[in-house]
C-alpha positions as CSV (number, residue, x, y, z in Angstrom):
1,M,138.6,-108.4,90.1
2,T,135.6,-106.4,91.2
3,V,135.8,-102.6,91.2
4,R,133.4,-100.6,93.4
5,I,132.3,-97.3,91.8
6,E,132.0,-94.7,94.6
7,K,131.0,-91.7,92.4
8,K,128.3,-91.1,89.9
9,I,129.2,-91.9,86.3
10,V,129.2,-88.7,84.3
11,D,130.9,-89.7,81.1
12,Q,131.7,-92.7,79.0
13,R,133.8,-93.7,76.1
14,V,134.9,-96.8,74.1
15,L,138.6,-97.4,73.7
16,K,139.8,-98.9,70.5
17,E,142.5,-101.6,70.8
18,E,145.2,-99.3,69.5
19,N,144.3,-96.5,71.9
20,A,144.3,-99.0,74.8
21,A,147.7,-100.2,73.8
22,N,149.0,-96.6,73.6
23,E,147.6,-95.9,77.1
24,A,149.2,-99.1,78.5
25,Q,152.6,-98.1,77.0
26,A,152.3,-94.6,78.5
27,A,151.5,-96.1,81.9
28,E,154.5,-98.4,81.7
29,A,156.8,-95.5,80.8
30,Q,156.1,-93.7,84.1
31,P,158.4,-94.7,86.9
32,L,156.8,-96.4,89.9
33,V,157.0,-94.0,92.9
34,M,156.7,-95.2,96.5
35,N,153.3,-94.7,98.0
36,E,151.0,-96.3,100.5
37,H,149.0,-98.1,97.8
38,I,151.9,-100.4,96.8
39,E,151.2,-103.8,98.0
40,R,153.9,-105.7,100.0
41,P,155.8,-107.9,97.5
42,E,156.6,-111.6,98.3
43,F,160.3,-110.7,98.6
44,L,162.0,-107.7,100.2
45,L,165.7,-107.0,100.7
46,G,166.6,-106.6,104.3
47,T,169.5,-105.5,106.5
48,T,169.7,-106.1,110.3
49,Y,171.7,-103.8,112.6
50,K,172.7,-104.6,116.2
51,I,172.9,-102.0,118.8
52,K,173.9,-102.6,122.4
53,P,173.3,-99.4,124.4
54,P,174.6,-99.3,127.9
55,V,171.2,-98.1,129.2
56,A,169.5,-101.4,128.1
57,E,170.2,-104.8,129.5
58,H,169.9,-106.6,126.2
59,A,171.0,-105.8,122.6
60,M,168.4,-104.5,120.1
61,Y,168.2,-105.7,116.6
62,I,166.9,-103.3,114.0
63,T,165.8,-104.9,110.6
64,I,165.0,-102.5,107.7
65,N,163.4,-104.1,104.7
66,D,163.6,-102.3,101.3
67,I,161.4,-102.6,98.3
68,L,163.0,-102.4,94.8
69,L,161.1,-100.1,92.6
70,N,161.3,-100.1,88.7
71,E,163.5,-103.1,88.7
72,D,165.8,-103.5,85.6
73,T,165.0,-100.0,84.3
74,D,166.8,-96.7,84.3
75,H,164.5,-95.6,87.2
76,E,165.5,-98.5,89.5
77,S,165.6,-97.4,93.2
78,R,165.7,-99.1,96.5
79,Q,163.4,-97.6,99.1
80,P,162.9,-98.5,102.8
81,Y,159.5,-100.3,103.2
82,E,159.3,-101.5,106.8
83,V,161.3,-101.7,110.0
84,F,161.3,-104.2,112.9
85,I,163.0,-103.8,116.2
86,N,163.5,-106.8,118.4
87,S,165.1,-107.4,121.8
88,K,164.9,-109.9,124.7
89,S,164.2,-106.9,126.9
90,M,160.4,-106.4,127.5
91,E,161.2,-103.1,129.3
92,H,160.7,-101.0,126.1
93,F,158.2,-103.3,124.3
94,Q,155.2,-101.0,124.0
95,W,156.9,-97.9,122.7
96,V,159.2,-99.9,120.4
97,I,156.2,-101.6,118.7
98,A,154.5,-98.2,118.3
99,L,157.7,-96.7,116.9
100,T,158.2,-99.5,114.4
101,R,154.6,-99.2,113.1
102,V,154.8,-95.4,112.7
103,I,158.2,-95.5,111.0
104,S,157.0,-98.3,108.6
105,A,153.9,-96.2,107.8
106,V,156.1,-93.2,107.0
107,F,158.4,-95.5,104.8
108,R,155.3,-96.8,102.9
109,K,154.0,-93.3,102.3
110,G,157.1,-92.5,100.2
111,G,158.8,-89.3,99.4
112,D,161.7,-87.9,101.3
113,V,161.9,-89.8,104.6
114,T,165.1,-88.1,105.8
115,F,163.1,-85.8,108.1
116,L,162.4,-88.9,110.2
117,V,166.1,-89.3,111.0
118,E,166.3,-85.7,112.2
119,E,163.2,-86.1,114.4
120,L,164.4,-89.3,116.0
121,R,168.0,-87.9,116.6
122,S,166.6,-84.9,118.4
123,V,164.9,-87.0,121.1
124,Y,166.8,-86.6,124.4
125,D,166.7,-88.9,127.4
126,P,166.0,-87.0,130.7
127,N,168.7,-89.1,132.3
128,G,171.4,-87.6,130.1
129,G,172.1,-90.1,127.3
130,Y,175.2,-92.2,126.9
131,F,178.4,-92.7,124.9
132,K,178.6,-95.5,122.4
133,K,181.7,-97.5,121.6
134,G,184.1,-95.1,119.8
135,G,183.2,-92.2,122.0
136,V,180.1,-91.1,120.0
137,F,177.5,-89.4,122.3
138,M,173.9,-90.6,121.9
139,P,171.3,-88.4,123.6
140,S,168.8,-91.3,123.8
141,L,168.0,-94.8,122.7
142,V,165.5,-93.3,120.2
143,A,168.3,-91.1,118.8
144,E,170.4,-94.3,118.2
145,I,167.6,-95.9,116.3
146,G,167.5,-92.7,114.2
147,A,171.3,-93.0,113.6
148,V,170.8,-96.6,112.4
149,I,168.1,-95.5,110.0
150,E,170.4,-92.7,108.8
151,K,173.2,-95.2,108.2
152,H,170.9,-97.5,106.3
153,L,169.6,-94.6,104.1
154,K,173.2,-93.7,103.2
155,A,174.0,-97.3,102.4
156,I,171.1,-97.7,99.9
157,G,171.8,-94.3,98.4
């Protein structure tokens, strides 16, 4: 693999084999934290949720894929990695694609993503919102997407 050096070289040192082994062990001991530099693995765990709001003609399917960090260690954690929203309805296509890309970027950034749920749930439809089955009021379709993400975050801990 080729590495491009962007800065001037200002120091050098030669690592002995035992020092290199110690540094490699120290690097392994650190838990892997979610960040935008983690490459997408070949396999992700996913969950799909169906929502059928009365304001939309067709159901929407929200798939949230999770990455498993630090597998088989004490620091193992499941973090959301990407989201896809699909529907037969082309009415909301542009903003749904934009929303999925932004949410996925926030997921990949890592850290506490619960603020995203609060932001989405605070979006209100100027037409007044709707009641879901069970009598739960949803102020907008975007708020219901936020509720699905909240449900998923609770499910994965």
